[in-house]
C-alpha positions in Angstrom: 0.0 0.3 0.1 1.4 3.7 -1.2 0.7 4.8 2.1 3.2 3.0 4.1 6.0 4.6 2.2 4.3 8.0 2.0 4.0 8.0 5.5 7.6 6.6 6.5 9.1 9.1 4.3 7.4 11.5 6.9 8.9 9.7 9.9 12.4 9.9 8.0 12.2 13.8 7.6 10.6 14.7 11.1 13.4 12.4 12.6 16.4 14.5 10.3 14.3 17.2 12.2 14.4 16.1 15.8 18.4 16.1 14.7 19.3 19.1 13.6 17.2 20.7 16.6 19.4 18.6 19.2 22.3 19.9 17.8 21.2 23.1 17.9 20.3 22.7 21.7 23.5 21.3 22.6 25.3 24.0 20.9 23.5 27.1 22.8 26.3 28.1 24.6 29.1 27.4 21.7 30.4 31.1 20.9 29.0 32.4 17.8 27.3 29.3 17.1 24.8 30.0 14.2 21.7 27.6 14.4 20.5 25.4 11.3 16.7 24.4 10.4 15.4 21.6 8.3 13.7 22.2 4.6 11.6 20.2 3.0 10.3 19.6 -0.2 7.1 16.9 -1.3 8.5 14.4 -3.9 7.2 13.7 -7.0 3.2 13.3 -7.7 1.5 10.3 -9.8 -0.9 11.9 -12.2 -3.6 10.0 -12.6 -6.1 12.4 -14.3 -4.5 15.6 -15.9 -6.1 19.0 -15.0 -7.5 20.2 -17.9 -7.7 17.2 -19.9 -10.9 16.2 -22.2 -13.5 14.2 -20.0 -15.9 13.5 -23.1 -16.5 13.9 -26.4 -18.2 17.1 -26.5 -14.8 18.6 -25.5 -15.5 19.1 -21.9 -12.4 19.6 -19.7 -11.6 18.6 -16.3 -11.4 21.3 -13.7 -9.1 19.7 -11.0 -6.3 17.0 -11.6 -6.1 13.6 -9.8 -2.6 13.6 -8.3 -1.3 10.9 -5.5 1.7 12.4 -3.7 4.5 10.0 -2.6 5.6 11.9 0.4 8.3 14.6 1.3 12.3 14.8 1.1 14.6 16.7 3.5 16.4 19.3 0.6 18.6 21.0 3.1 19.9 22.5 6.2 20.6 25.9 6.1 22.1 28.3 8.7 20.7 31.2 10.2 23.4 33.3 9.8 21.7 36.3 12.2 23.7 37.8 15.2 23.7 36.5 18.4 24.1 38.7 21.8 27.4 40.0 22.3 28.7 39.0 26.1 31.4 40.8 28.0 34.1 38.4 29.2 37.0 40.7 30.2 39.1 39.0 28.2 41.8 41.5 26.4 42.0 39.0 22.9 38.4 38.1 22.9 36.8 39.7 19.8 33.0 39.6 18.7 31.8 41.2 15.4 29.1 43.5 15.5 27.5 43.0 12.1 28.5 41.2 8.6 32.0 40.0 8.4 34.2 36.4 9.7 37.7 36.3 10.8 40.6 34.5 8.6 42.2 32.0 9.7 45.1 29.9 8.4 44.8 25.6 8.0 47.8 23.9 9.1 47.1 22.3 5.0 47.6 25.9 3.5 43.8 26.5 3.6 41.6 29.4 5.1 39.1 28.7 7.0 36.6 31.8 8.4 34.8 32.0 11.8 32.7 34.8 13.6 34.4 32.9 17.4 36.9 35.7 18.7 38.0 33.7 21.9 41.6 34.3 20.7 44.8 33.3 22.5 48.5 34.0 22.1 50.8 31.0 21.4 54.6 30.1 22.5 55.5 32.8 20.0 53.4 35.1 20.6 50.9 35.0 17.8 47.4 35.3 17.7 45.6 32.2 17.2 42.3 30.0 18.0 42.0 27.6 20.5 42.8 24.8 18.5 46.0 27.0 17.6 45.3 28.0 13.8 47.0 31.6 13.1 44.9 34.2 12.6 45.3 35.9 8.8 47.1 38.4 8.7 49.6 37.4 11.6 49.5 39.6 14.6 53.1 38.6 17.0 52.9 40.2 20.7 56.3 41.2 22.0 57.5 39.6 24.8 56.7 42.1 27.9 53.7 43.9 25.7 51.2 45.5 28.0 48.2 47.7 27.8 47.0 45.5 24.4 44.3 47.6 22.5 41.9 46.5 19.7 39.8 49.0 18.1 36.7 49.2 16.4 38.6 49.7 13.2 40.4 46.0 13.7 43.7 48.3 14.9 46.1 45.8 17.2 48.3 47.9 19.6 50.5 47.5 22.6 52.5 49.5 25.3 55.9 48.6 24.9 58.6 48.4 28.0 60.3 52.3 28.2 57.8 53.7 25.7 54.9 55.8 26.9 52.3 55.6 23.9 51.1 52.3 22.3 52.7 50.6 19.3 50.7 49.7 16.6 50.8 46.3 15.9 49.1 45.1 12.9 45.5 45.1 11.6 43.1 42.6 11.2 41.0 41.6 8.4 37.8 40.6 8.1 35.7 38.8 4.9 32.2 38.2 3.9 30.3 36.4 1.1 27.7 37.3 -1.2 25.9 33.8 0.2 26.9 33.1 3.7 24.4 30.7 4.3 26.3 28.1 1.5 29.8 28.3 3.6 30.5 24.7 4.8 31.0 24.1 8.1 34.0 21.8 9.4 33.4 21.9 13.2 35.4 23.9 15.4 33.5 26.8 14.9 35.2 27.1 11.3 33.7 27.4 7.5 35.3 27.0 4.1 34.8 28.8 1.1 32.1 26.9 -1.5 30.7 27.5 -5.2 27.8 28.4 -3.6 29.4 31.1 -1.0 31.0 32.9 -3.6 34.9 34.5 -3.7 35.8 35.8 0.1 35.8 39.8 0.0 38.5 41.2 2.3 38.4 44.4 4.3 39.1 46.0 7.4 36.5 46.4 9.7 33.6 49.4 9.6 34.5 49.6 5.6 32.5 48.6 2.8 29.9 46.8 4.6 31.9 44.9 7.2 30.9 45.3 10.8 32.8 46.1 13.8 35.1 44.5 16.3 34.2 44.8 20.1 37.0 44.3 22.1 36.7 41.8 25.4 33.3 40.5 24.1 32.1 37.7 22.5 29.1 36.6 20.1 26.9 34.1 21.7 25.0 31.6 19.9 21.7 32.3 18.0 19.7 29.6 19.8 16.5 30.6 21.1 15.4 27.4 23.8 11.5 28.3 23.5 12.2 27.9 19.8 14.0 25.1 19.6 11.6 23.3 22.0 8.3 24.4 20.0 10.0 22.8 16.8 10.8 20.0 18.8 7.3 19.3 20.0 5.8 20.2 16.2 8.4 17.4 15.3 7.6 14.7 17.5 3.4 15.3 16.7 4.4 15.2 13.4 6.4 12.1 13.5 3.5 10.0 15.6 0.5 11.3 13.2 3.0 9.4 10.7 3.5 6.3 13.0 -0.3 6.6 13.1 -0.5 6.4 9.2 1.8 3.5 8.9 -0.3 1.9 11.7 -3.5 2.3 10.0 -2.1 1.2 6.5 -1.1 -2.4 8.1 -4.6 -2.7 9.5 -6.3 -1.8 6.6 -4.0 -4.5 4.2 -4.6 -7.3 7.1 -8.1 -6.8 7.0 -7.7 -7.4 3.4 -5.3 -10.3 3.5 -8.2 -11.8 6.1 -10.6 -11.6 3.7 -8.7 -13.5 1.2 -8.7 -16.3 3.1 
């Protein structure tokens, strides 16, 4: 019976939805995490009678068709790239982007990755790195015994060196933006890779060419709403249960048919 397979596609789709929701909830406290959502579309239809076809020799036409759907499929799990709340941390190397843009990160294999998470640290050489030890691009190196680290909204990094009375500029943090940031590929560790769908990265300084500005001693929180996720979870659970009821009902109908043939 066709209803069995149709309802099964609905159960698979809702299982996918619950999996996405569970990942969002698990990352509620992940720095700069961008939630995902599941998108669905209906499967192909079997057309038994086409709308507009002749229904008699006198030229009468069918006002509506007779189509039977085959169920649902998952078409994508795009990320919602809205701004998360900015939370003060007190860490001088913590940076939040207010507005558009991603930090550029140099991967060990030479690729450039992108992130919104600005929880930076320094390695044994004084270079600015991510918590995983990946270098920020362009590289910023802090001299030994440097103090009074200042990073302004335009990304200019300066420090106070021993024996000096004014800060010295060390370098400039740049940001990247994309025509279609939803098309970026997630690779974990709060990192994304450029794809053909995202378009080529457009590099500029913070506060220029539509880029957001930087906020020192703050981190961007995730954009996951607990209330929204729980509501979506309940909806997905109910939809899964209803599809399971359809499977049960179709099974009962098949069982009745079998008993009639005995």
